[in-house]
C-alpha positions as CSV (number, residue, x, y, z in Angstrom):
1,M,26.4,11.1,16.0
2,T,30.0,9.9,15.7
3,G,31.7,6.5,15.4
4,S,30.8,3.3,13.5
5,L,27.8,1.0,13.9
6,S,29.5,-1.9,12.3
7,V,29.0,-5.3,13.9
8,P,32.0,-7.4,12.7
9,Y,30.6,-10.9,13.7
10,I,27.9,-10.8,11.1
11,S,28.7,-11.7,7.4
12,T,27.7,-8.6,5.3
13,M,26.4,-9.5,1.8
14,N,26.9,-13.2,1.5
15,D,23.3,-13.8,2.5
16,P,21.4,-10.5,2.4
17,I,18.0,-10.3,4.1
18,Y,15.2,-8.4,2.5
19,L,12.7,-6.8,4.9
20,D,11.1,-4.2,2.7
21,H,8.3,-6.1,1.1
22,A,5.9,-3.2,1.8
23,A,8.0,-1.2,-0.6
24,T,8.0,-3.8,-3.4
25,T,8.2,-7.6,-3.9
26,P,10.1,-9.7,-6.4
27,V,8.2,-10.8,-9.6
28,R,7.1,-14.4,-9.2
29,A,8.4,-17.0,-11.6
30,E,4.8,-18.0,-12.5
31,V,4.0,-14.3,-13.3
32,L,7.1,-14.0,-15.5
33,A,6.1,-17.1,-17.4
34,A,2.5,-16.0,-17.9
35,M,3.4,-12.6,-19.2
36,E,6.4,-13.4,-21.4
37,P,4.5,-14.4,-24.6
38,Y,2.7,-11.0,-24.7
39,F,6.0,-9.3,-25.2
40,G,6.8,-11.6,-28.2
41,V,4.6,-13.9,-30.2
42,R,1.3,-12.6,-28.8
43,F,2.1,-9.0,-29.5
44,G,-1.2,-7.9,-30.9
45,N,-3.1,-4.6,-30.1
46,P,-6.4,-5.7,-28.3
47,S,-8.3,-3.0,-30.2
48,S,-7.4,-4.5,-33.6
49,A,-9.9,-6.8,-35.4
50,H,-7.5,-9.3,-36.9
51,R,-6.3,-12.5,-35.4
52,W,-3.5,-10.9,-33.5
53,G,-5.7,-8.3,-32.0
54,R,-8.4,-10.9,-31.2
55,E,-5.8,-13.1,-29.4
56,A,-4.7,-10.1,-27.3
57,R,-8.4,-9.0,-26.6
58,A,-9.2,-12.5,-25.4
59,A,-6.2,-12.6,-23.0
60,L,-7.1,-9.0,-21.8
61,D,-10.8,-9.9,-21.2
62,E,-9.7,-13.1,-19.4
63,A,-7.2,-11.2,-17.2
64,R,-10.0,-8.8,-16.2
65,E,-12.3,-11.6,-15.3
66,R,-9.6,-13.2,-13.2
67,V,-8.7,-10.1,-11.2
68,A,-12.3,-9.2,-10.8
69,R,-13.1,-12.7,-9.4
70,C,-10.2,-12.1,-6.8
71,L,-11.9,-8.8,-5.7
72,G,-15.5,-10.2,-5.6
73,A,-16.3,-7.9,-8.5
74,H,-17.9,-8.0,-11.9
75,P,-15.4,-7.7,-14.8
76,D,-17.0,-4.4,-16.0
77,E,-16.1,-2.9,-12.6
78,L,-12.4,-3.4,-13.1
79,C,-10.1,-0.8,-14.8
80,F,-6.5,-1.6,-15.3
81,T,-4.0,1.1,-14.2
82,S,-0.3,1.6,-13.8
83,G,-0.5,1.1,-10.0
84,G,-1.8,2.5,-6.8
85,T,-0.8,6.1,-7.5
86,E,-2.9,6.3,-10.7
87,G,-5.8,4.5,-9.1
88,D,-5.8,6.9,-6.2
89,N,-5.7,9.9,-8.5
90,L,-8.4,8.6,-10.7
91,A,-10.7,7.8,-7.8
92,I,-10.2,11.1,-5.9
93,L,-10.0,13.6,-8.7
94,G,-12.4,11.7,-11.0
95,G,-14.9,11.2,-8.3
96,W,-14.8,14.8,-7.0
97,R,-14.9,16.4,-10.5
98,V,-18.0,14.7,-11.6
99,L,-19.9,15.7,-8.4
100,K,-18.5,19.2,-7.6
101,D,-21.2,21.1,-9.5
102,K,-24.0,19.0,-7.8
103,G,-23.7,20.5,-4.4
104,R,-21.0,18.0,-3.2
105,N,-17.7,20.0,-3.1
106,A,-16.0,18.5,0.1
107,V,-13.3,15.8,-0.1
108,V,-12.4,14.0,3.1
109,T,-9.4,11.9,4.0
110,S,-7.0,11.2,6.9
111,P,-3.6,12.7,7.7
112,I,-1.9,9.3,7.5
113,E,-2.7,8.4,3.9
114,H,-0.2,7.6,1.3
115,K,1.1,10.7,-0.4
116,A,-0.7,9.7,-3.6
117,V,-4.0,10.2,-1.8
118,L,-2.9,13.4,0.1
119,A,-1.5,15.0,-3.1
120,S,-4.7,14.1,-5.0
121,V,-6.8,15.7,-2.3
122,H,-4.6,18.8,-2.3
123,K,-4.9,19.1,-6.1
124,A,-8.7,18.9,-5.7
125,A,-8.5,21.7,-3.1
126,A,-6.4,23.8,-5.4
127,E,-9.2,23.4,-8.0
128,G,-11.8,24.5,-5.4
129,A,-12.7,21.6,-3.3
130,E,-13.1,21.8,0.4
131,E,-10.5,19.6,2.0
132,R,-11.4,18.0,5.3
133,M,-9.0,15.8,7.5
134,L,-10.4,13.0,9.7
135,T,-8.9,12.5,13.2
136,V,-6.7,9.4,14.0
137,D,-6.1,8.2,17.5
138,A,-2.7,7.4,19.1
139,T,-2.8,3.9,17.7
140,G,-3.1,5.1,14.1
141,T,-6.8,4.3,13.6
142,V,-9.3,6.7,12.0
143,T,-12.0,7.7,14.5
144,M,-15.7,7.2,13.5
145,D,-16.6,10.3,15.5
146,S,-14.7,12.4,13.1
147,A,-16.1,10.6,10.1
148,H,-19.6,11.4,11.3
149,A,-18.7,15.0,11.9
150,L,-16.9,15.6,8.6
151,V,-18.6,13.3,6.0
152,R,-21.8,15.0,5.4
153,D,-24.4,15.6,2.7
154,D,-22.1,18.1,1.0
155,T,-19.3,15.6,0.7
156,A,-18.4,14.2,-2.7
157,L,-15.9,11.5,-1.7
158,C,-14.1,10.1,1.3
159,S,-10.8,8.3,0.9
160,V,-9.2,6.1,3.6
161,M,-6.4,3.5,3.1
162,W,-7.3,0.0,4.2
163,V,-4.0,-0.9,5.7
164,N,-1.5,1.9,6.5
165,N,1.7,1.5,4.6
166,E,4.0,2.7,7.3
167,I,2.7,1.1,10.5
168,G,0.2,-1.5,9.2
169,T,-2.9,-0.4,11.0
170,I,-6.1,-1.8,9.6
171,Q,-8.8,1.0,9.2
172,P,-12.6,0.5,9.9
173,I,-13.4,0.3,6.1
174,E,-16.8,-1.2,6.3
175,A,-18.0,1.3,8.8
176,L,-16.6,4.2,6.9
177,A,-18.1,2.9,3.6
178,N,-21.5,2.4,5.2
179,H,-21.5,5.9,6.8
180,C,-20.5,7.6,3.4
181,H,-23.5,5.8,1.8
182,T,-25.9,7.1,4.5
183,V,-25.0,10.7,3.4
184,G,-24.7,9.9,-0.4
185,A,-21.0,10.2,-0.6
186,I,-18.5,8.1,-2.6
187,F,-16.1,5.9,-0.6
188,H,-12.6,5.1,-1.9
189,T,-10.0,2.9,-0.3
190,D,-6.3,2.5,-1.2
191,A,-5.9,-1.3,-0.8
192,V,-2.3,-1.5,-2.1
193,Q,-1.1,-2.9,1.3
194,A,-4.4,-4.7,2.0
195,F,-4.9,-6.9,-0.9
196,G,-3.5,-10.4,0.1
197,K,-3.2,-9.4,3.7
198,V,-6.8,-8.9,4.7
199,E,-10.1,-10.1,3.1
200,V,-10.9,-7.7,0.3
201,D,-14.3,-8.6,-1.1
202,A,-16.6,-6.1,-2.9
203,R,-19.5,-8.5,-2.3
204,K,-19.2,-8.0,1.5
205,I,-17.9,-4.5,2.0
206,P,-19.6,-1.6,0.1
207,F,-16.5,0.4,-1.0
208,D,-17.2,2.2,-4.3
209,F,-13.7,2.7,-5.5
210,L,-10.6,0.6,-4.6
211,S,-7.0,0.7,-5.8
212,I,-4.4,-2.1,-5.9
213,S,-0.8,-2.4,-7.1
214,G,0.8,-5.3,-8.7
215,H,4.3,-4.9,-7.5
216,K,3.2,-5.5,-3.9
217,I,2.1,-9.0,-4.7
218,G,4.6,-10.3,-7.1
219,A,3.7,-8.6,-10.3
220,P,5.8,-6.0,-12.2
221,K,6.0,-2.4,-11.2
222,G,3.7,-0.4,-13.3
223,S,0.8,-2.9,-13.0
224,G,-2.4,-2.3,-11.1
225,A,-6.1,-2.1,-11.1
226,M,-9.0,0.0,-9.8
227,F,-12.4,-1.3,-8.8
228,I,-15.3,1.0,-9.8
229,R,-18.7,-0.2,-8.5
230,R,-21.4,-0.2,-11.1
231,G,-23.3,3.1,-11.1
232,T,-20.7,5.1,-9.3
233,P,-19.9,8.4,-11.3
234,L,-16.3,9.0,-12.5
235,E,-14.6,11.5,-14.7
236,P,-11.6,10.1,-16.5
237,L,-8.1,11.7,-16.1
238,F,-7.1,10.9,-19.6
239,F,-8.8,11.3,-23.0
240,G,-8.3,10.0,-26.5
241,G,-9.9,6.5,-26.7
242,S,-12.7,4.2,-25.7
243,Q,-10.5,1.6,-23.9
244,D,-11.7,0.5,-20.4
245,R,-15.1,2.0,-21.2
246,G,-13.5,5.4,-21.6
247,R,-12.4,5.4,-18.0
248,R,-8.7,4.9,-18.9
249,P,-8.1,5.4,-22.6
250,G,-5.0,4.2,-24.3
251,T,-3.7,0.9,-25.7
252,E,-3.9,-1.6,-22.8
253,N,-0.9,-3.4,-21.5
254,V,-1.8,-7.0,-22.1
255,A,1.3,-8.5,-20.6
256,Y,0.9,-6.5,-17.4
257,A,-2.8,-7.3,-17.1
258,V,-2.0,-11.1,-17.4
259,A,0.7,-10.6,-14.8
260,L,-1.6,-9.0,-12.3
261,A,-4.2,-11.6,-12.8
262,T,-1.7,-14.4,-12.3
263,A,-0.2,-12.7,-9.2
264,A,-3.7,-12.0,-7.8
265,E,-4.8,-15.6,-8.1
266,L,-1.6,-16.9,-6.5
267,T,-2.0,-14.4,-3.7
268,M,-5.6,-15.4,-3.0
269,A,-4.8,-19.1,-3.1
270,E,-2.0,-18.5,-0.4
271,H,-3.8,-16.0,1.6
272,D,-4.6,-17.8,4.8
273,A,-1.4,-19.9,5.0
274,E,0.9,-17.1,4.1
275,G,-0.9,-14.7,6.3
276,A,-0.4,-17.0,9.3
277,R,3.2,-17.5,8.5
278,L,4.0,-13.8,8.1
279,G,2.2,-13.0,11.3
280,K,4.3,-15.4,13.2
281,L,7.5,-14.0,11.7
282,R,6.5,-10.4,12.4
283,D,5.4,-11.1,15.9
284,R,8.7,-13.0,16.6
285,L,10.8,-10.2,15.2
286,Q,8.8,-7.7,17.4
287,A,9.1,-9.9,20.5
288,G,12.9,-10.4,20.0
289,I,13.6,-6.6,19.6
290,V,11.4,-5.7,22.6
291,A,13.1,-8.4,24.7
292,A,16.5,-7.0,23.8
293,I,15.4,-3.4,24.1
294,P,12.6,-3.1,26.5
295,D,12.0,0.7,25.8
296,A,11.6,0.0,22.0
297,V,8.5,1.9,20.7
298,V,6.3,-0.3,18.4
299,H,4.1,2.0,16.4
300,G,0.5,0.9,16.2
301,R,1.1,-2.1,18.5
302,D,-2.3,-1.5,20.3
303,A,-4.3,-1.4,17.0
304,K,-5.4,-4.1,14.8
305,R,-2.5,-4.5,12.3
306,A,-1.8,-6.4,9.1
307,T,0.6,-9.3,9.6
308,H,3.5,-8.0,7.4
309,V,4.5,-4.6,8.8
310,L,6.6,-3.8,12.0
311,N,7.5,-0.1,12.6
312,V,9.7,0.4,15.6
313,S,11.7,3.2,17.1
314,I,14.7,2.8,19.4
315,P,15.0,6.0,21.6
316,G,18.5,7.5,21.3
317,T,19.0,6.4,17.7
318,D,18.1,7.9,14.3
319,S,16.7,6.1,11.4
320,E,19.2,7.3,8.8
321,S,22.2,5.9,10.6
322,M,20.5,2.7,11.6
323,L,19.3,2.0,8.0
324,M,22.8,2.6,6.7
325,A,24.3,0.3,9.3
326,L,21.7,-2.4,8.7
327,D,22.4,-2.2,5.0
328,L,26.1,-2.7,5.7
329,Q,25.2,-5.9,7.5
330,G,23.1,-7.1,4.6
331,V,19.7,-6.3,6.1
332,S,17.4,-4.0,3.9
333,A,14.6,-2.1,5.7
334,S,13.2,1.4,5.3
335,G,12.3,4.5,7.3
336,G,8.8,4.5,6.2
337,S,7.1,4.8,2.8
338,A,9.5,4.1,-0.1
339,C,7.8,6.9,-2.0
340,Q,9.4,9.4,0.3
341,S,12.8,7.9,0.7
342,G,15.6,10.5,0.9
343,S,13.4,12.8,3.0
344,I,15.0,13.9,6.3
345,E,11.7,14.9,7.7
346,P,10.0,12.6,10.3
347,S,7.1,10.5,8.9
348,H,3.9,12.4,8.4
349,V,2.1,9.3,9.7
350,L,3.9,9.3,12.9
351,R,3.5,13.1,13.3
352,A,-0.2,12.7,12.9
353,L,-0.2,10.1,15.8
354,G,1.4,12.7,18.0
355,V,4.7,10.8,18.2
356,R,7.6,12.9,19.6
357,A,10.0,14.2,16.9
358,D,12.9,12.3,18.2
359,I,11.0,9.0,18.4
360,A,9.6,9.5,14.9
361,G,13.0,10.3,13.6
362,A,14.2,6.9,14.8
363,A,11.5,4.9,13.1
364,I,12.5,1.8,11.1
365,R,9.9,-0.1,9.0
366,M,10.6,-3.8,8.6
367,S,8.1,-5.7,6.4
368,V,8.2,-9.4,6.0
369,G,7.1,-11.4,2.9
370,S,7.9,-14.2,0.5
371,L,11.7,-13.9,1.0
372,T,11.5,-14.0,4.8
373,T,12.6,-17.2,6.7
374,D,12.9,-18.1,10.4
375,A,16.6,-17.9,10.1
376,A,16.5,-14.4,8.7
377,I,14.3,-13.3,11.6
378,D,16.8,-14.7,14.1
379,R,19.7,-12.8,12.4
380,V,17.8,-9.6,12.2
381,I,16.9,-9.6,15.9
382,H,20.5,-10.2,16.7
383,V,21.9,-7.6,14.3
384,F,19.2,-4.9,14.8
385,S,19.5,-5.1,18.6
386,A,23.3,-5.0,18.5
387,L,23.3,-2.0,16.2
388,A,20.7,-0.1,18.2
389,L,22.4,-0.6,21.5
390,K,25.7,0.4,20.0
391,A,24.1,3.5,18.5
392,R,22.7,4.5,21.8
393,G,26.2,4.2,23.4
394,L,27.6,6.4,20.7
395,S,25.0,9.0,21.1
396,A,25.6,9.2,24.7
397,V,29.3,10.0,24.3
C-alpha cells in the first residue's frame, strides 16, 4: 500500500487516547499508596520470625484473605504468582504432571486460547501428553459437543479461558467445569480478561484452577494469583522452599500481594457501574464505526461478549498500517494480543474462527477502560472511520 493515512484535522498527541486496556492498565493511585510502604519501612521477609518479618507476614496473610474474598475462595486456596502466564503454566503442567501416571494423560484446550495456555499444552505434549483441541464455532465460542467428545475419563485437565483476550467472547465456563467433573478431570480457566468484567465466584462455578493478572485491573505488571480448589492435586513448577504451601516456593512479594488485593477490592466494588459504563462506550464505538463503514466486520458480535473489547476488521485495509496511522493521530490500539505484537501473521484466534486471511489481517482490537471517556469515543469514531476509508481508497489505486 502506498501513500499516507494522515488525517490533518485531528490534533496528534496533545490529548492521546488509550484504547488498549486489554493489554494493560495504569496502576491506580490507591494501589500505589497501599504498596509503597513495603518497598521501604515495611521491608521485612515474611518468613522471618522477628518483628520486621511478622509485620510482613501479617500484610501478606491479609492480602491473601482479601483477594480470596474477591474470588469467593478460602485463603488457603490462593497462591500468589507473577501473573497470568505463570498461573496458566502452573495449572496446566502442574495439574497434568501429577495425574499423568494415574491413567489420565490427555490435556484438552481450545485453539483460541492465550499463547500462555497453548504453549503450556504444547510443552505437556512434548513430555508425552495427548493434546486435544476443542472446536469453536464462527462466533468464537467453544462447542459443548466437542467438550463431551474430547474430555473423557482419560483426561487429566481441560483449560478454557473465560473471556477471550482478542475478541471478548465469554465461554460456557460453568458447563465446561461441570462436564469435566462428571469424568473426573480438572478444569482450569484463564480469567485474566474476565475478572472485573464478569462475575467470578468460586462458590457458584466449580472451576478447580483459575488464573488472574494484576496489571489488567490497576495493579503492577508482575502481580497475579492462582486459585487452587481444596483437594485438587498440583505439582509445583519451582522447588526450594515451603512458601505458599510449597506450591510456589520463594520469598513472597509482599508489596505486589498488597497491590493486587487493593486493586481486586476496588475492581469488585466498581464492577456493576463500571461494567455498564464500559458496555455503553464499547457499543457506541462499534455502532459509530459500522454506521460509517457498513461492511465493517465485528468479530464475535453474535456471541456473548465482555463489555470492554471490540475487535473489528475493515475490508481493504491492513492492521499494521492502520495501527501506525492511528498512533500518529494519538489513538493507541492493537492488532490482537499484546503478547504477540510484532508478528506479521494473522491472529490465531481469528484463523480458528475461519475468518478469511485478508479480513484477519485487517483486525484492530480496541479495548475501553478507566481512561476512556465519551469524548474519546467520539474522536475515535471520527479518526478511525476517516483513516479506514482513506486506506481503502489508497489500496484501490
